[in-house]
Structure formats: C-alpha cells, structure tokens
Backbone of each chain as nested JSON, in Angstrom:
{
  "chains": [
    {"id": "A", "residues": [
      {"number": 1, "name": "MET", "atoms": {"N": [108.233, 109.382, 91.496], "CA": [108.114, 108.505, 92.862], "C": [108.967, 108.29, 93.661]}},
      {"number": 2, "name": "ASN", "atoms": {"N": [109.05, 109.16, 94.85], "CA": [109.735, 108.374, 95.858], "C": [109.42, 106.888, 96.561]}},
      {"number": 3, "name": "LEU", "atoms": {"N": [110.734, 106.648, 97.614], "CA": [110.855, 105.314, 98.083], "C": [109.208, 105.14, 99.242]}},
      {"number": 4, "name": "ALA", "atoms": {"N": [109.272, 106.616, 99.801], "CA": [108.421, 106.457, 100.806], "C": [106.996, 106.377, 100.228]}},
      {"number": 5, "name": "SER", "atoms": {"N": [106.73, 107.367, 98.976], "CA": [105.299, 107.039, 98.498], "C": [105.04, 105.654, 97.872]}},
      {"number": 6, "name": "ALA", "atoms": {"N": [106.166, 104.832, 97.503], "CA": [105.999, 103.667, 97.029], "C": [106.034, 102.394, 97.791]}},
      {"number": 7, "name": "CYS", "atoms": {"N": [106.093, 102.339, 99.062], "CA": [105.76, 101.875, 100.018], "C": [104.752, 101.986, 100.493]}},
      {"number": 8, "name": "LEU", "atoms": {"N": [104.197, 103.083, 100.997], "CA": [102.847, 104.059, 101.296], "C": [101.496, 102.853, 100.147]}},
      {"number": 9, "name": "LEU", "atoms": {"N": [102.234, 102.881, 98.732], "CA": [101.431, 102.286, 98.003], "C": [101.282, 101.108, 97.853]}},
      {"number": 10, "name": "ALA", "atoms": {"N": [102.331, 100.537, 98.186], "CA": [102.381, 98.926, 98.056], "C": [101.337, 98.216, 99.631]}},
      {"number": 11, "name": "PHE", "atoms": {"N": [102.05, 99.379, 100.587], "CA": [101.237, 98.747, 101.955], "C": [99.468, 98.81, 101.33]}},
      {"number": 12, "name": "ALA", "atoms": {"N": [98.918, 100.179, 100.679], "CA": [97.467, 100.329, 100.509], "C": [97.32, 98.878, 99.684]}},
      {"number": 13, "name": "VAL", "atoms": {"N": [97.969, 98.517, 98.598], "CA": [97.621, 97.417, 97.639], "C": [97.311, 96.423, 98.781]}},
      {"number": 14, "name": "LEU", "atoms": {"N": [98.276, 95.9, 99.558], "CA": [98.648, 95.014, 100.501], "C": [97.121, 95.124, 101.47]}},
      {"number": 15, "name": "MET", "atoms": {"N": [96.818, 96.106, 101.98], "CA": [95.938, 96.076, 102.84], "C": [94.619, 95.84, 101.965]}},
      {"number": 16, "name": "ALA", "atoms": {"N": [94.404, 96.003, 100.8], "CA": [93.566, 96.074, 100.095], "C": [93.088, 94.453, 99.933]}},
      {"number": 17, "name": "TRP", "atoms": {"N": [93.868, 94.016, 99.184], "CA": [94.056, 92.359, 99.655], "C": [93.563, 91.56, 100.681]}},
      {"number": 18, "name": "ILE", "atoms": {"N": [93.871, 92.254, 101.83], "CA": [93.139, 91.393, 102.977], "C": [92.08, 91.73, 103.307]}},
      {"number": 19, "name": "ALA", "atoms": {"N": [92.193, 92.8, 103.218], "CA": [90.196, 93.291, 103.293], "C": [89.354, 92.722, 102.433]}},
      {"number": 20, "name": "THR", "atoms": {"N": [90.103, 91.821, 100.801], "CA": [89.094, 91.419, 99.885], "C": [88.732, 90.028, 100.389]}},
      {"number": 21, "name": "LEU", "atoms": {"N": [90.362, 89.548, 100.704], "CA": [90.095, 88.248, 101.652], "C": [89.028, 87.917, 102.726]}},
      {"number": 22, "name": "ALA", "atoms": {"N": [88.968, 89.13, 103.67], "CA": [88.748, 88.809, 104.856], "C": [86.734, 89.269, 104.354]}},
      {"number": 23, "name": "PHE", "atoms": {"N": [86.549, 90.053, 103.008], "CA": [85.249, 90.278, 102.762], "C": [84.497, 88.596, 101.975]}},
      {"number": 24, "name": "LEU", "atoms": {"N": [85.477, 88.114, 101.273], "CA": [84.786, 86.462, 100.979], "C": [85.057, 85.631, 101.873]}},
      {"number": 25, "name": "ARG", "atoms": {"N": [85.578, 85.777, 103.353], "CA": [85.748, 84.921, 104.34], "C": [84.451, 85.063, 105.351]}},
      {"number": 26, "name": "LEU", "atoms": {"N": [84.536, 86.261, 105.648], "CA": [82.946, 86.606, 106.898], "C": [81.921, 86.213, 106.234]}},
      {"number": 27, "name": "ARG", "atoms": {"N": [80.854, 85.687, 106.713], "CA": [79.601, 85.311, 106.104], "C": [78.563, 86.166, 106.208]}},
      {"number": 28, "name": "THR", "atoms": {"N": [78.454, 86.883, 107.322], "CA": [77.207, 88.05, 107.604], "C": [77.337, 89.018, 106.738]}},
      {"number": 29, "name": "PRO", "atoms": {"N": [76.275, 90.103, 106.572], "CA": [76.68, 91.148, 105.728], "C": [77.145, 92.269, 107.142]}},
      {"number": 30, "name": "PHE", "atoms": {"N": [76.825, 91.96, 108.508], "CA": [77.355, 92.464, 109.765], "C": [78.248, 92.622, 109.808]}},
      {"number": 31, "name": "GLU", "atoms": {"N": [79.425, 91.491, 109.536], "CA": [80.55, 91.142, 109.721], "C": [81.268, 91.94, 108.58]}},
      {"number": 32, "name": "ARG", "atoms": {"N": [80.97, 91.712, 107.201], "CA": [81.6, 92.556, 106.277], "C": [81.345, 93.867, 106.212]}},
      {"number": 33, "name": "LEU", "atoms": {"N": [80.478, 94.633, 106.843], "CA": [80.52, 96.092, 106.823], "C": [82.052, 96.34, 107.764]}},
      {"number": 34, "name": "HIS", "atoms": {"N": [82.264, 95.752, 108.466], "CA": [83.839, 96.046, 109.087], "C": [84.734, 95.847, 108.336]}},
      {"number": 35, "name": "VAL", "atoms": {"N": [84.655, 95.058, 106.872], "CA": [85.709, 94.968, 106.383], "C": [85.753, 96.292, 105.312]}},
      {"number": 36, "name": "VAL", "atoms": {"N": [84.545, 96.873, 105.028], "CA": [84.271, 98.099, 104.491], "C": [84.862, 99.519, 105.392]}},
      {"number": 37, "name": "THR", "atoms": {"N": [84.741, 99.131, 106.206], "CA": [85.243, 100.333, 107.189], "C": [86.955, 100.265, 106.945]}},
      {"number": 38, "name": "PHE", "atoms": {"N": [86.921, 98.914, 107.145], "CA": [88.556, 99.209, 107.537], "C": [89.301, 99.283, 106.022]}},
      {"number": 39, "name": "PHE", "atoms": {"N": [88.56, 99.202, 104.752], "CA": [89.337, 99.482, 103.782], "C": [89.08, 100.855, 103.349]}},
      {"number": 40, "name": "ASN", "atoms": {"N": [88.31, 101.659, 103.959], "CA": [87.966, 103.216, 103.776], "C": [89.181, 103.7, 104.663]}},
      {"number": 41, "name": "ILE", "atoms": {"N": [89.155, 103.271, 105.855], "CA": [90.445, 103.927, 106.543], "C": [91.793, 103.646, 106.346]}},
      {"number": 42, "name": "VAL", "atoms": {"N": [92.233, 102.325, 106.247], "CA": [93.277, 102.194, 106.067], "C": [93.983, 101.997, 104.618]}},
      {"number": 43, "name": "THR", "atoms": {"N": [93.103, 101.424, 103.986], "CA": [93.47, 101.583, 102.408], "C": [93.685, 102.713, 101.675]}},
      {"number": 44, "name": "GLY", "atoms": {"N": [92.592, 103.706, 102.277], "CA": [91.948, 104.963, 101.502], "C": [93.365, 105.986, 102.249]}},
      {"number": 45, "name": "GLY", "atoms": {"N": [93.695, 105.875, 103.566], "CA": [94.802, 106.183, 104.156], "C": [96.039, 106.463, 103.688]}},
      {"number": 46, "name": "ALA", "atoms": {"N": [96.27, 104.939, 103.471], "CA": [97.7, 104.484, 102.576], "C": [98.044, 105.016, 101.404]}},
      {"number": 47, "name": "ALA", "atoms": {"N": [96.727, 105.444, 100.704], "CA": [96.696, 105.808, 99.406], "C": [96.954, 107.373, 99.58]}},
      {"number": 48, "name": "THR", "atoms": {"N": [96.473, 108.118, 100.193], "CA": [96.37, 109.534, 100.468], "C": [97.623, 109.88, 101.09]}},
      {"number": 49, "name": "ALA", "atoms": {"N": [98.141, 109.077, 102.055], "CA": [99.37, 109.726, 102.062], "C": [100.587, 109.15, 101.59]}},
      {"number": 50, "name": "ALA", "atoms": {"N": [100.321, 108.24, 100.434], "CA": [101.149, 107.876, 99.486], "C": [101.396, 109.121, 98.4]}},
      {"number": 51, "name": "VAL", "atoms": {"N": [100.018, 109.812, 98.473], "CA": [100.167, 110.859, 97.328], "C": [100.662, 112.179, 97.917]}},
      {"number": 52, "name": "ILE", "atoms": {"N": [100.389, 112.212, 99.33], "CA": [100.629, 113.732, 99.788], "C": [102.857, 113.632, 99.716]}},
      {"number": 53, "name": "ALA", "atoms": {"N": [103.328, 112.152, 100.452], "CA": [104.646, 111.69, 100.163], "C": [105.272, 112.396, 98.468]}},
      {"number": 54, "name": "ALA", "atoms": {"N": [104.344, 111.576, 97.852], "CA": [105.318, 111.683, 96.289], "C": [104.81, 113.515, 95.739]}},
      {"number": 55, "name": "ASP", "atoms": {"N": [103.816, 114.131, 96.17], "CA": [103.504, 115.561, 95.731], "C": [103.675, 116.64, 96.829]}},
      {"number": 56, "name": "GLY", "atoms": {"N": [103.794, 116.258, 97.801], "CA": [103.849, 117.116, 98.877], "C": [102.353, 118.005, 98.998]}},
      {"number": 57, "name": "PHE", "atoms": {"N": [101.868, 119.007, 99.387], "CA": [100.525, 119.573, 99.678], "C": [100.526, 120.682, 98.514]}},
      {"number": 58, "name": "THR", "atoms": {"N": [99.812, 120.057, 97.429], "CA": [99.101, 120.775, 96.222], "C": [97.897, 120.719, 96.38]}},
      {"number": 59, "name": "GLN", "atoms": {"N": [97.349, 121.525, 95.347], "CA": [95.732, 121.105, 94.973], "C": [95.274, 120.068, 95.096]}},
      {"number": 60, "name": "ARG", "atoms": {"N": [96.077, 119.351, 94.136], "CA": [95.262, 117.585, 93.888], "C": [95.716, 116.662, 94.953]}},
      {"number": 61, "name": "THR", "atoms": {"N": [96.637, 117.196, 95.955], "CA": [97.128, 116.276, 97.252], "C": [95.77, 116.898, 98.262]}},
      {"number": 62, "name": "PHE", "atoms": {"N": [95.034, 117.918, 97.994], "CA": [94.128, 118.424, 99.287], "C": [93.623, 117.889, 98.744]}},
      {"number": 63, "name": "LYS", "atoms": {"N": [92.607, 117.973, 97.586], "CA": [91.848, 117.138, 96.726], "C": [91.568, 115.895, 97.258]}},
      {"number": 64, "name": "CYS", "atoms": {"N": [92.725, 114.869, 96.987], "CA": [92.549, 113.658, 97.967], "C": [92.779, 113.434, 99.122]}},
      {"number": 65, "name": "LEU", "atoms": {"N": [92.976, 114.516, 99.855], "CA": [92.819, 114.447, 101.219], "C": [91.283, 114.756, 101.617]}},
      {"number": 66, "name": "LEU", "atoms": {"N": [90.545, 115.17, 100.785], "CA": [89.123, 115.878, 101.088], "C": [88.42, 114.404, 100.314]}},
      {"number": 67, "name": "ILE", "atoms": {"N": [88.867, 113.788, 99.498], "CA": [88.148, 112.58, 99.145], "C": [88.101, 111.372, 99.97]}},
      {"number": 68, "name": "TRP", "atoms": {"N": [89.211, 111.176, 100.863], "CA": [89.669, 110.718, 101.683], "C": [88.456, 110.672, 103.174]}},
      {"number": 69, "name": "LEU", "atoms": {"N": [88.298, 112.036, 103.598], "CA": [87.713, 112.391, 104.372], "C": [86.361, 112.314, 104.303]}},
      {"number": 70, "name": "ALA", "atoms": {"N": [85.763, 112.451, 103.602], "CA": [84.975, 112.06, 102.628], "C": [84.322, 110.498, 102.661]}},
      {"number": 71, "name": "MET", "atoms": {"N": [84.978, 110.055, 102.116], "CA": [85.12, 108.68, 102.227], "C": [84.74, 107.777, 103.922]}},
      {"number": 72, "name": "VAL", "atoms": {"N": [85.601, 108.389, 104.294], "CA": [85.408, 108.199, 105.913], "C": [84.394, 108.673, 106.43]}},
      {"number": 73, "name": "GLY", "atoms": {"N": [84.077, 109.529, 106.357], "CA": [82.723, 110.221, 106.959], "C": [81.355, 109.536, 106.668]}},
      {"number": 74, "name": "ALA", "atoms": {"N": [81.266, 109.197, 104.964], "CA": [80.197, 108.662, 104.423], "C": [80.162, 107.262, 105.097]}},
      {"number": 75, "name": "GLY", "atoms": {"N": [81.51, 106.71, 105.147], "CA": [81.383, 105.248, 105.2], "C": [80.753, 105.193, 106.97]}},
      {"number": 76, "name": "ALA", "atoms": {"N": [81.366, 105.977, 107.9], "CA": [80.34, 105.881, 108.928], "C": [78.866, 105.571, 109.157]}},
      {"number": 77, "name": "LEU", "atoms": {"N": [78.514, 106.959, 107.929], "CA": [77.398, 106.89, 108.263], "C": [76.339, 105.849, 107.464]}},
      {"number": 78, "name": "LEU", "atoms": {"N": [76.865, 105.93, 106.321], "CA": [76.58, 104.566, 105.651], "C": [76.421, 102.731, 106.152]}},
      {"number": 79, "name": "SER", "atoms": {"N": [77.725, 102.927, 107.246], "CA": [77.722, 101.561, 107.958], "C": [76.28, 101.753, 108.889]}},
      {"number": 80, "name": "HIS", "atoms": {"N": [76.293, 102.515, 109.785], "CA": [74.887, 102.774, 110.719], "C": [73.747, 102.275, 110.107]}},
      {"number": 81, "name": "ALA", "atoms": {"N": [73.597, 103.197, 108.585], "CA": [71.826, 103.008, 108.029], "C": [71.898, 101.874, 107.306]}},
      {"number": 82, "name": "THR", "atoms": {"N": [73.205, 101.272, 107.057], "CA": [73.272, 99.892, 106.453], "C": [72.808, 98.846, 107.597]}},
      {"number": 83, "name": "ALA", "atoms": {"N": [73.346, 98.919, 108.919], "CA": [73.334, 97.965, 109.729], "C": [71.593, 98.103, 110.321]}},
      {"number": 84, "name": "ARG", "atoms": {"N": [71.183, 98.988, 110.547], "CA": [69.824, 99.521, 110.777], "C": [69.118, 99.257, 109.938]}},
      {"number": 85, "name": "ALA", "atoms": {"N": [69.094, 99.123, 109.053], "CA": [68.394, 98.84, 107.578], "C": [68.402, 96.994, 108.206]}},
      {"number": 86, "name": "LEU", "atoms": {"N": [69.391, 96.588, 107.878], "CA": [69.431, 94.963, 107.858], "C": [68.993, 94.662, 109.294]}},
      {"number": 87, "name": "HIS", "atoms": {"N": [69.097, 95.231, 110.517], "CA": [68.6, 94.836, 111.438], "C": [66.945, 94.949, 111.742]}},
      {"number": 88, "name": "LEU", "atoms": {"N": [66.417, 96.103, 111.073], "CA": [64.849, 96.379, 110.937], "C": [64.062, 94.833, 110.482]}},
      {"number": 89, "name": "ARG", "atoms": {"N": [64.748, 94.527, 109.16], "CA": [64.494, 93.479, 108.227], "C": [64.648, 92.152, 109.341]}},
      {"number": 90, "name": "GLY", "atoms": {"N": [65.231, 92.39, 110.275], "CA": [65.145, 90.99, 111.187], "C": [66.122, 90.317, 110.439]}},
      {"number": 91, "name": "GLY", "atoms": {"N": [67.02, 90.53, 109.902], "CA": [68.093, 89.264, 109.082], "C": [67.482, 88.096, 109.134]}},
      {"number": 92, "name": "GLU", "atoms": {"N": [66.251, 87.992, 108.403], "CA": [65.853, 86.589, 108.429], "C": [66.226, 85.908, 106.827]}},
      {"number": 93, "name": "ARG", "atoms": {"N": [67.23, 87.038, 105.838], "CA": [67.42, 86.938, 104.678], "C": [69.091, 86.79, 104.824]}},
      {"number": 94, "name": "LEU", "atoms": {"N": [69.814, 86.793, 105.881], "CA": [70.985, 86.988, 106.061], "C": [71.865, 85.895, 105.506]}}
    ]},
    {"id": "B", "residues": [
      {"number": 1, "name": "MET", "atoms": {"N": [106.952, 100.69, 83.411], "CA": [105.428, 100.963, 84.229], "C": [105.801, 101.787, 85.9]}},
      {"number": 2, "name": "SER", "atoms": {"N": [104.921, 102.821, 85.583], "CA": [105.012, 103.525, 87.023], "C": [104.527, 102.351, 88.255]}},
      {"number": 3, "name": "GLY", "atoms": {"N": [105.008, 103.135, 89.374], "CA": [104.312, 102.577, 90.874], "C": [102.787, 102.752, 90.968]}},
      {"number": 4, "name": "TRP", "atoms": {"N": [102.402, 103.975, 90.445], "CA": [100.777, 104.075, 90.021], "C": [100.132, 103.522, 89.272]}},
      {"number": 5, "name": "ILE", "atoms": {"N": [100.639, 102.865, 88.092], "CA": [99.994, 101.997, 87.257], "C": [99.784, 100.476, 87.979]}},
      {"number": 6, "name": "LEU", "atoms": {"N": [101.19, 100.25, 88.696], "CA": [101.101, 98.872, 89.728], "C": [100.174, 98.914, 90.261]}},
      {"number": 7, "name": "ALA", "atoms": {"N": [100.151, 100.011, 91.517], "CA": [99.289, 99.747, 92.369], "C": [97.518, 99.888, 91.775]}},
      {"number": 8, "name": "SER", "atoms": {"N": [97.119, 100.445, 90.525], "CA": [96.092, 100.453, 90.335], "C": [95.539, 99.36, 90.004]}},
      {"number": 9, "name": "LEU", "atoms": {"N": [96.614, 98.422, 89.455], "CA": [96.374, 96.718, 88.543], "C": [96.035, 96.042, 90.213]}},
      {"number": 10, "name": "GLY", "atoms": {"N": [96.902, 96.691, 90.82], "CA": [96.667, 95.699, 91.992], "C": [95.455, 95.818, 93.157]}},
      {"number": 11, "name": "LEU", "atoms": {"N": [94.408, 96.848, 92.536], "CA": [93.502, 97.182, 93.074], "C": [92.224, 96.675, 92.287]}},
      {"number": 12, "name": "MET", "atoms": {"N": [92.808, 96.41, 91.15], "CA": [91.726, 95.766, 90.162], "C": [90.841, 94.565, 91.048]}},
      {"number": 13, "name": "PRO", "atoms": {"N": [91.898, 93.595, 91.65], "CA": [91.207, 92.334, 92.083], "C": [89.976, 92.429, 93.238]}},
      {"number": 14, "name": "THR", "atoms": {"N": [90.31, 93.797, 93.816], "CA": [89.396, 94.146, 95.244], "C": [87.989, 94.363, 94.545]}},
      {"number": 15, "name": "LEU", "atoms": {"N": [88.171, 95.213, 93.087], "CA": [87.348, 96.011, 92.661], "C": [86.102, 94.608, 91.534]}},
      {"number": 16, "name": "LEU", "atoms": {"N": [86.845, 93.881, 91.306], "CA": [86.456, 92.254, 90.779], "C": [85.666, 91.688, 91.74]}},
      {"number": 17, "name": "ALA", "atoms": {"N": [86.56, 91.703, 92.797], "CA": [85.864, 90.701, 93.508], "C": [84.568, 90.99, 94.383]}},
      {"number": 18, "name": "ALA", "atoms": {"N": [84.866, 92.443, 94.757], "CA": [83.308, 93.252, 94.882], "C": [82.196, 93.183, 93.929]}},
      {"number": 19, "name": "VAL", "atoms": {"N": [82.556, 93.861, 93.04], "CA": [81.584, 93.524, 91.74], "C": [80.681, 91.988, 91.563]}},
      {"number": 20, "name": "VAL", "atoms": {"N": [81.633, 90.99, 91.594], "CA": [81.076, 89.501, 91.483], "C": [80.307, 89.442, 92.694]}},
      {"number": 21, "name": "MET", "atoms": {"N": [80.9, 89.808, 94.459], "CA": [79.848, 89.579, 94.906], "C": [78.374, 90.48, 94.996]}},
      {"number": 22, "name": "ALA", "atoms": {"N": [79.05, 91.602, 94.858], "CA": [77.505, 92.489, 94.479], "C": [76.669, 91.694, 93.301]}},
      {"number": 23, "name": "GLY", "atoms": {"N": [76.994, 90.656, 92.631], "CA": [75.915, 90.465, 91.492], "C": [75.196, 88.716, 92.216]}},
      {"number": 24, "name": "ARG", "atoms": {"N": [76.037, 88.376, 93.309], "CA": [75.181, 87.178, 93.897], "C": [74.903, 87.163, 95.029]}},
      {"number": 25, "name": "GLY", "atoms": {"N": [74.218, 86.02, 95.693], "CA": [73.731, 85.885, 97.175], "C": [72.384, 86.619, 97.198]}},
      {"number": 26, "name": "ALA", "atoms": {"N": [72.612, 86.906, 98.702], "CA": [71.3, 87.306, 99.373], "C": [71.245, 88.881, 99.411]}},
      {"number": 27, "name": "ILE", "atoms": {"N": [70.495, 89.901, 98.921], "CA": [70.27, 91.227, 98.992], "C": [70.827, 91.699, 100.11]}},
      {"number": 28, "name": "PRO", "atoms": {"N": [71.424, 91.765, 101.484], "CA": [71.655, 92.384, 102.057], "C": [73.365, 92.224, 102.368]}},
      {"number": 29, "name": "GLY", "atoms": {"N": [74.115, 90.999, 101.854], "CA": [75.154, 90.859, 101.144], "C": [75.703, 91.777, 100.326]}},
      {"number": 30, "name": "ARG", "atoms": {"N": [74.588, 91.504, 99.243], "CA": [74.952, 92.537, 97.464], "C": [74.927, 93.928, 98.266]}},
      {"number": 31, "name": "LEU", "atoms": {"N": [74.401, 94.164, 99.186], "CA": [74.284, 95.866, 99.237], "C": [75.758, 96.432, 100.213]}},
      {"number": 32, "name": "VAL", "atoms": {"N": [76.404, 95.534, 100.789], "CA": [77.692, 95.62, 101.417], "C": [78.797, 95.46, 100.567]}},
      {"number": 33, "name": "ALA", "atoms": {"N": [78.242, 94.631, 99.694], "CA": [79.294, 94.347, 98.337], "C": [79.229, 95.812, 97.444]}},
      {"number": 34, "name": "VAL", "atoms": {"N": [78.525, 96.636, 97.423], "CA": [78.749, 97.904, 96.481], "C": [78.894, 98.592, 97.639]}},
      {"number": 35, "name": "GLN", "atoms": {"N": [78.78, 98.592, 98.451], "CA": [80.104, 99.766, 99.255], "C": [81.106, 99.549, 99.115]}},
      {"number": 36, "name": "LEU", "atoms": {"N": [81.732, 98.111, 99.31], "CA": [82.851, 97.839, 99.069], "C": [83.529, 98.384, 97.19]}},
      {"number": 37, "name": "ALA", "atoms": {"N": [82.749, 98.085, 96.684], "CA": [83.243, 98.431, 95.274], "C": [83.025, 99.633, 94.948]}},
      {"number": 38, "name": "LEU", "atoms": {"N": [82.316, 100.785, 95.9], "CA": [82.027, 101.931, 95.633], "C": [83.399, 102.31, 96.099]}},
      {"number": 39, "name": "SER", "atoms": {"N": [84.062, 102.223, 97.19], "CA": [85.318, 103.204, 97.965], "C": [86.337, 102.25, 97.331]}},
      {"number": 40, "name": "THR", "atoms": {"N": [86.276, 101.015, 96.619], "CA": [87.739, 100.324, 95.531], "C": [87.618, 101.682, 94.645]}},
      {"number": 41, "name": "THR", "atoms": {"N": [86.428, 101.972, 93.877], "CA": [86.808, 102.674, 92.555], "C": [87.1, 103.978, 92.555]}},
      {"number": 42, "name": "VAL", "atoms": {"N": [86.736, 104.473, 93.984], "CA": [86.964, 105.766, 94.196], "C": [88.746, 105.849, 94.419]}},
      {"number": 43, "name": "PHE", "atoms": {"N": [89.142, 104.672, 95.282], "CA": [90.55, 104.806, 95.566], "C": [91.23, 105.179, 93.982]}},
      {"number": 44, "name": "LEU", "atoms": {"N": [90.398, 104.077, 93.586], "CA": [91.116, 103.791, 92.234], "C": [91.473, 104.915, 91.003]}},
      {"number": 45, "name": "LEU", "atoms": {"N": [90.377, 105.608, 90.976], "CA": [90.347, 106.876, 89.994], "C": [91.449, 107.503, 90.811]}},
      {"number": 46, "name": "MET", "atoms": {"N": [91.316, 107.361, 92.364], "CA": [92.592, 108.463, 92.766], "C": [94.027, 108.261, 91.969]}},
      {"number": 47, "name": "LEU", "atoms": {"N": [94.283, 106.79, 92.273], "CA": [95.636, 106.647, 91.731], "C": [95.408, 106.419, 90.136]}},
      {"number": 48, "name": "LEU", "atoms": {"N": [94.64, 106.258, 89.7], "CA": [94.913, 106.814, 88.208], "C": [94.849, 108.106, 87.793]}},
      {"number": 49, "name": "GLU", "atoms": {"N": [94.219, 108.803, 88.525], "CA": [95.164, 110.399, 88.213], "C": [96.352, 110.801, 88.537]}},
      {"number": 50, "name": "PHE", "atoms": {"N": [97.275, 110.055, 89.028], "CA": [98.836, 110.138, 89.553], "C": [99.406, 109.433, 88.356]}},
      {"number": 51, "name": "ALA", "atoms": {"N": [98.654, 108.141, 87.75], "CA": [99.444, 107.208, 86.857], "C": [99.516, 107.776, 85.274]}},
      {"number": 52, "name": "PHE", "atoms": {"N": [98.235, 108.677, 85.215], "CA": [98.064, 108.856, 83.47], "C": [98.178, 110.882, 83.638]}},
      {"number": 53, "name": "ARG", "atoms": {"N": [97.859, 111.449, 84.91], "CA": [98.268, 112.785, 84.862], "C": [97.086, 113.557, 84.238]}},
      {"number": 54, "name": "GLN", "atoms": {"N": [95.874, 112.768, 84.159], "CA": [94.859, 113.458, 83.66], "C": [93.764, 113.82, 84.925]}},
      {"number": 55, "name": "SER", "atoms": {"N": [93.702, 114.992, 84.922], "CA": [93.139, 115.741, 86.086], "C": [91.526, 115.315, 86.605]}},
      {"number": 56, "name": "SER", "atoms": {"N": [90.42, 115.122, 85.165], "CA": [89.356, 114.873, 85.324], "C": [89.2, 113.428, 86.234]}},
      {"number": 57, "name": "SER", "atoms": {"N": [89.766, 112.549, 86.433], "CA": [89.572, 111.438, 86.74], "C": [89.607, 111.323, 88.494]}},
      {"number": 58, "name": "LEU", "atoms": {"N": [90.514, 112.972, 88.838], "CA": [90.361, 113.264, 90.428], "C": [89.066, 113.728, 90.4]}},
      {"number": 59, "name": "ASP", "atoms": {"N": [88.545, 114.704, 89.948], "CA": [86.853, 115.059, 89.845], "C": [85.936, 113.998, 89.538]}},
      {"number": 60, "name": "LEU", "atoms": {"N": [86.424, 112.797, 89.374], "CA": [84.96, 112.026, 88.791], "C": [85.402, 111.203, 90.469]}},
      {"number": 61, "name": "ALA", "atoms": {"N": [86.358, 111.273, 91.007], "CA": [86.852, 110.406, 91.966], "C": [85.988, 111.438, 93.096]}},
      {"number": 62, "name": "LEU", "atoms": {"N": [86.131, 112.625, 93.284], "CA": [85.787, 113.372, 94.313], "C": [84.055, 113.707, 94.005]}},
      {"number": 63, "name": "ALA", "atoms": {"N": [83.477, 113.408, 93.002], "CA": [82.125, 113.667, 92.58], "C": [81.33, 112.387, 92.945]}},
      {"number": 64, "name": "LEU", "atoms": {"N": [82.014, 111.007, 92.639], "CA": [81.852, 109.787, 92.892], "C": [81.664, 109.71, 94.789]}},
      {"number": 65, "name": "ALA", "atoms": {"N": [82.703, 110.086, 95.186], "CA": [82.912, 109.928, 96.804], "C": [81.758, 110.854, 97.792]}},
      {"number": 66, "name": "PHE", "atoms": {"N": [81.01, 111.921, 97.007], "CA": [80.39, 113.002, 97.647], "C": [79.222, 112.232, 96.848]}},
      {"number": 67, "name": "LEU", "atoms": {"N": [78.689, 111.903, 95.75], "CA": [77.25, 111.127, 94.946], "C": [77.025, 109.625, 95.727]}},
      {"number": 68, "name": "GLY", "atoms": {"N": [77.862, 109.105, 96.151], "CA": [77.823, 107.55, 96.468], "C": [77.077, 107.424, 97.89]}},
      {"number": 69, "name": "LEU", "atoms": {"N": [77.128, 108.853, 98.573], "CA": [76.471, 108.496, 99.904], "C": [75.021, 108.749, 99.751]}},
      {"number": 70, "name": "PRO", "atoms": {"N": [74.04, 109.613, 99.223], "CA": [73.248, 109.738, 99.199], "C": [72.794, 108.578, 98.161]}},
      {"number": 71, "name": "GLY", "atoms": {"N": [73.263, 108.088, 97.242], "CA": [72.781, 106.933, 96.127], "C": [73.029, 105.758, 97.002]}},
      {"number": 72, "name": "THR", "atoms": {"N": [73.799, 105.023, 98.068], "CA": [73.796, 104.222, 98.831], "C": [73.009, 104.218, 99.577]}},
      {"number": 73, "name": "LEU", "atoms": {"N": [72.391, 105.405, 100.23], "CA": [71.558, 105.445, 101.244], "C": [69.942, 105.118, 100.856]}},
      {"number": 74, "name": "VAL", "atoms": {"N": [69.785, 105.916, 99.602], "CA": [68.719, 105.469, 98.744], "C": [68.17, 103.757, 98.77]}},
      {"number": 75, "name": "LEU", "atoms": {"N": [69.477, 103.142, 98.168], "CA": [69.36, 101.373, 98.532], "C": [69.044, 101.205, 99.73]}},
      {"number": 76, "name": "VAL", "atoms": {"N": [69.533, 101.765, 100.69], "CA": [69.428, 100.826, 101.757], "C": [68.052, 101.129, 102.331]}},
      {"number": 77, "name": "LEU", "atoms": {"N": [67.505, 102.554, 101.826], "CA": [65.998, 102.837, 102.318], "C": [65.3, 102.095, 101.279]}},
      {"number": 78, "name": "PHE", "atoms": {"N": [65.57, 101.711, 100.181], "CA": [64.532, 100.93, 99.553], "C": [64.878, 99.53, 100.54]}},
      {"number": 79, "name": "GLN", "atoms": {"N": [66.013, 98.755, 100.59], "CA": [66.269, 97.25, 101.102], "C": [65.253, 97.558, 102.364]}},
      {"number": 80, "name": "GLU", "atoms": {"N": [65.598, 98.592, 103.659], "CA": [64.83, 98.384, 104.671], "C": [63.272, 98.531, 104.524]}},
      {"number": 81, "name": "ARG", "atoms": {"N": [62.347, 99.107, 103.563], "CA": [60.865, 99.179, 103.644], "C": [60.428, 98.405, 102.371]}},
      {"number": 82, "name": "TRP", "atoms": {"N": [61.407, 98.289, 101.168], "CA": [60.311, 97.217, 100.288], "C": [60.898, 95.873, 99.805]}},
      {"number": 83, "name": "LEU", "atoms": {"N": [61.891, 95.752, 99.857], "CA": [63.188, 94.31, 99.455], "C": [62.814, 93.294, 101.007]}}
    ]}
  ]
}
C-alpha cells in the first residue's frame, strides 16, 4: 500500500463517519436519503480510487470500479423509488 | 495490521449504526437505513478483499451490488402498497 491509497482510504473512512453522524442527526427519511447518496458517491469513490492507486488497472480494480458504478446508478434509482413511495404514502408516519 | 484492515474496521461503526437504525423507529426510516447498510456492506466487502486477498469476497460484493437493487425495490414496492 502506498501513501496515496492510504490517504484515500483514510478519507473514505472519515467521510463514512461524517455520513453516519449526518444519518443520526437528520430526522426525516427524505433527508436521510441524501446521506445514502453522499455515502455511495464520496466514500465509494474514495475507496475505489484507493484500490486503483494501490493496484493500478487490474482485473479486480475493474471489478471495484464496476461495483462503484453499479452502486451509484442503483442508488439514484433507489433514492427516486424510495422518495416516491414515501411521498405516495403521504408521509403521515415519518 | 495493514491499512486495508484498519479501513475495514473503520467502516464497522457505520454498518453497526445502520443496522441499529434499521431495527428501530418508523418503517420509512428503517427502509433508508437498510439502503445505507447495503452500501456499507458492499464497500466493506470490497476492502476486505484487499485486506485478506480472498477474491470470493469481491465477487460477493459485486453480487450484492447488483442484487441489492431489485431486493430494495421489492421492499419499496411493499412499503408503497401494503405497509
């Protein structure tokens, strides 16, 4: 592991903790959906960048890149579907 | 102890908090907590592969990333219509 990947990993963990604190702090599910998106993009992106910085472009780093892209794409879809479902239910039990 | 293991341990509190939040409170909040737990687990498995050099955990993360979408969509649909 080199210095760049170590720094990126530390950044990923720090962002994960910030996301967790925000998740505990925010009240409504609509606000918390932003935290999930933040986690997917920032923490996942930093972890993937750390993997690439440590290993270069190999088969498993391409897998990690694919995982991150899948999480970002699926996260956008899930955020929309979840917010729509909560909105349709009227938000009476938020 | 390598940096990968330390980073994996650093992600554990996030997973723990998401799992705890998924088990308490109103149903919409639980649903969002499940999504956070899913994301955390995927990236945790990704880091564990580099920590222990076990390629199966990366395949597991890949499968979880792709299967998490329809699984959570079913939960969302269930929440929208029946819960």
